C-alpha positions in Angstrom: 176.1 -121.6 87.2 178.6 -122.9 89.8 180.1 -125.1 87.0 180.8 -122.0 84.9 182.3 -120.2 87.8 184.6 -123.2 88.5 185.6 -123.3 84.9 186.4 -119.6 84.9 188.5 -120.0 88.0 190.3 -123.1 86.6 190.9 -121.5 83.2 194.6 -121.1 82.4 194.8 -117.4 81.5 198.6 -117.5 81.2 199.3 -120.3 78.7 198.7 -119.7 75.0 195.9 -122.0 73.7 193.1 -122.1 71.2 190.6 -121.5 74.1 192.5 -118.3 75.2 192.6 -117.2 71.6 188.9 -117.7 71.3 188.1 -115.6 74.4 190.5 -112.8 73.4 189.0 -112.8 69.8 185.5 -112.6 71.3 186.3 -109.6 73.4 188.6 -107.9 71.0 186.5 -108.3 67.9 183.3 -107.2 69.8 185.1 -104.0 70.7 186.2 -103.4 67.2 182.7 -104.1 65.9 181.3 -101.6 68.4 183.6 -98.9 67.1 182.8 -99.8 63.4 179.1 -99.1 63.9 175.8 -100.7 63.4 176.1 -101.0 59.7 179.0 -103.4 60.0 177.4 -105.2 62.9 174.2 -105.9 60.9 176.3 -106.9 57.9 178.2 -109.4 60.1 175.0 -110.8 61.7 173.2 -111.3 58.4 176.3 -112.7 56.8 176.6 -115.4 59.5 172.9 -116.4 59.2 173.1 -116.6 55.4 176.4 -118.5 55.5 175.0 -121.1 58.0 171.9 -121.5 55.9 173.9 -121.9 52.8 176.1 -124.5 54.5 173.0 -126.7 54.8 172.8 -126.8 51.0 176.5 -127.1 50.1 176.7 -130.9 49.6 177.6 -130.6 45.9 180.2 -127.9 46.5 181.7 -129.9 49.4 181.9 -133.0 47.2 183.6 -131.0 44.5 186.2 -129.5 46.9 186.9 -132.9 48.5 187.8 -134.4 45.1 190.5 -131.7 44.6 192.3 -131.5 47.9 194.5 -133.8 49.9 192.8 -136.3 52.1 194.4 -134.9 55.3 192.7 -131.5 54.7 189.2 -132.9 54.3 188.2 -132.3 57.9 188.6 -128.5 57.4 186.5 -128.3 54.2 183.3 -127.2 56.1 185.2 -124.6 58.1 186.9 -123.3 55.0 183.7 -123.0 53.0 181.8 -121.4 55.9 184.6 -118.8 56.4 184.8 -118.1 52.7 181.0 -117.6 52.4 181.0 -115.4 55.4 183.7 -113.1 54.1 182.2 -112.8 50.7 178.7 -112.0 52.0 180.1 -109.7 54.7 182.1 -107.6 52.2 179.1 -107.4 49.8 176.7 -106.5 52.5 179.0 -104.0 54.1 179.7 -102.2 50.8 176.3 -102.3 49.2 173.5 -103.1 51.6 174.1 -101.7 55.0 176.4 -98.9 54.3 173.8 -96.1 54.8 172.6 -97.2 58.2 173.1 -94.6 60.9 176.1 -95.5 63.0 176.9 -94.8 66.7 175.8 -91.3 67.7 174.9 -91.4 71.3 175.8 -93.2 74.5 172.7 -95.4 74.3 173.6 -96.3 70.7 177.2 -97.1 71.9 175.9 -99.4 74.7 173.5 -101.1 72.3 176.4 -101.5 69.8 178.6 -103.0 72.5 176.0 -105.5 73.7 175.0 -106.4 70.1 178.6 -106.8 69.0 179.4 -109.0 71.9 176.5 -111.3 71.0 177.2 -111.2 67.3 180.8 -112.1 67.7 179.8 -114.9 70.1 177.4 -116.1 67.3 180.3 -116.0 64.9 182.5 -118.1 67.2 179.7 -120.6 67.8 179.2 -120.8 64.0 182.9 -121.4 63.4 183.1 -124.1 66.1 180.3 -126.0 64.5 182.5 -126.6 61.5 185.8 -127.3 63.3 186.8 -130.9 63.1 185.7 -133.0 66.1 189.3 -133.9 67.1 190.2 -130.3 67.4 186.9 -129.3 69.1 187.5 -132.0 71.6 190.7 -130.3 72.8 189.0 -127.0 73.7 188.8 -125.9 77.3 185.6 -126.9 79.2 184.8 -123.1 79.5 184.8 -122.7 75.8 182.7 -125.8 75.3 180.2 -124.6 78.0 179.8 -121.2 76.4 179.9 -122.1 72.7 179.5 -125.8 72.0 176.3 -127.8 72.3 172.6 -127.9 71.2 171.5 -125.3 73.8 174.4 -123.1 73.0 173.6 -123.3 69.2 170.0 -122.2 69.9 171.1 -119.4 72.3 173.6 -117.9 69.9 171.1 -118.2 67.0 168.4 -116.4 69.0 170.2 -113.9 71.4 171.4 -111.4 68.8 168.0 -111.3 67.2 166.3 -110.7 70.5 168.6 -107.9 71.4 168.1 -106.4 67.9 164.4 -106.5 68.3 164.1 -105.5 71.9 166.9 -102.9 72.3 167.1 -101.9 68.6 163.5 -100.8 68.4 163.8 -98.9 71.6 166.9 -97.1 70.5 165.3 -96.3 67.1 162.3 -94.8 68.9 164.6 -92.6 71.1 166.5 -91.3 68.0 163.3 -90.3 66.2 162.0 -88.3 69.2 
C-alpha cells in the first residue's frame, strides 16, 4: 500500500503522457458510462468479456491480417483486433440486447452505476493494455503498471466488476422491486 501511495505522490500530473491519458480516460469514461445508464454499462462489460475470450481463438484471423499489413504494424494487430471486436459487440449489444434494461432512477442506482462504471472502465483499460506491444507497455508509469498490468491485476479486473454486479446489483434490484 505504501508503494502505491509513493507512486501516486511521484506521478507527474502536469506532463502529458500515456499514463496521464489512461488515468483521465478511466475517470472520464467512468463518469460518462454512469450517466449513460446500466444498459450501456452491461453492454460494455459483456462486450469486453466476449472480446477477450474471442481473442484466445483468433489465431487464424491474426495470421490473415499479418499477411496483409506492413511488418512495422504487426505489434498492434492484437490491440486492433480486440478494439474492433469490442466496438462491434458493444454496438450490437447496446442496440439490441440491453436496450430495455432500467436505467438510473435513484440515488442508490446512481451510486451503483458509478462504482460499476469505474470498475468496468478499469477492466477495459486492463484489457487494452494486455494487447499493447511490450515496448510501449514498458514505458508506462509505475502507477499504471501497479494498477492495471500483471497477473494479479488481470484477475482482479476480471472478477471485480462481476462481484459488484452480483453483490450490489442484486441488492439494488431488490430495493427497486419493494
